[in-house]
C-alpha positions, 0 to 999 in steps of 0.5 A: 690114583686108582678107584677102589671099586671093582666093577661087576661083570656080565650085567644087563646095564652099566648103570640104572638111575633112580629119581627125578625126571622133569620137563623144563620150561626154559626162558632166556632173557637179555639179563636177569630182571630186577624185582617188580620190573618187566622184561621181554624174553628172548626165547622160550622152549620146552625141553626134558630134564631132571637129574637122573633122567638126564644122567641116564641119557647122557651116559647112553649117548657115550655108549653105556647101557642105561635104565631109568626108574622114575615116575611121570604124571599121566599127563601131556608133559609125562608123555613127552618126558617119557618119550625123550628117554625112549628116543635116547635108547634109555630102558624105561621098563620100570618107569611109570606114569601115575594117574592123577599126578602131575609131572614134575616141572621147572621154570628156568630163567637163563641169563643170556649174558653168561648162561647162568640160570634160576630154577623154579620147580615143583614135584607132585607128591603123588610121584613119590615112592614108598620103601615097599614100592622100590623095584628091587629086581632091576638091582640085580642087573647093573654095575652102578646104581645112581640116585637122588634121594628125594624118596630116601627110604626107597632109594636106601632099600634100592642101594642096599640091594644093588650093593649086595649084588655087587653094584657101586652106589653113587649119589647126586645130592644138593639138598637135605631130605627126610630120611637122607641119613639112612642113605648116605652111609651106603654111598661109594661115590658121594658127589654133591653141590658145593653148598650141600655140606654146609646145609647137612653139617653146618660146616662152611669151609669146603674141605672140612665139610668133605672130611667130615662127611667122609669121617662120619658116613664112611664114603670112600670118595667124596666131593663136590662140583664148583661150577665153571671152577671145576671140582673138588674131591677128597680121596684116600685123604688127598684133595684133588681139585680139577679145573673146569673147561672153557665152553666151546663157543661160549656158555649158553646155559648152565641147566643140568651141568651138574647132571652132565658132570655126573655122566662124565664122572660115572663114564669114567669109572665104567671105563677104568680111568684113573681118579684124575682122569675121571675128574677131567672127563666129568668137567669136560662133559659139563662144559660141552653141555653148556654149549646149548640151551637145555639140560640134554640138548648138547650132551656129547657123543664119545667123539666130541668128548674125546675131542675136548679132552684131547686139547691141552 
């Protein structure tokens, strides 16, 4: 099956991302501690993360031209997070550091037995965008606009401008935010966490939840990530379930696996792959990411991705 989207040509960027960045403090423990217990950690490290920042970095590693719109604090964490994007080669002309704001942080507890993690995060309200602050000029320069809807009115304004200039609109969503109902009808590629449809609609059945999102909002491509089990999408009234890949060398950390999945998803669309090939690519990128601790540490190169996809 082929995607119905037509990629615009002669754009400066393959993808522009708007939304979250973070600095992650990753703590690996032998096992998840019981309530009121103490446990000695195995390792501790500071690494860059955040859904959209990581997705733009991952696409750049696969040879795509990307830009990031988002806000960091004017603090040491913000200096670190912004510099990691510069080092990846992501365009950060429209990234900002806000005086008096703290960069979004996350404390992530990783169970060494299986790589599963628990995330504790905080985003400073000073990092938010109003609708009037959305940098519309960049929306004329991209084939795909990819976002998290934390600042939904600004996100929707950017999406409308991007759509008017022929861009495909993609969303990474796992929670309900104020103004989100304004954003979802603009989305072409709707990919959520498995839990999100129930949060939004109160529908626990996954297939019925995807059907209702498509019926209510008109998104042509809707789906959800299923962790190690892969993914489930609804396209042209057909459900496509794609198995996950085993993590080469074993799973070390699932932090950022969903972001990595979207790297593969958008890469497949940009490469003109079929829906089935694209979903397989998305699951492969997610598996490769889980090889090491951190959201971006083991995001793959093109050759690494091709090697895994070549395996039966």
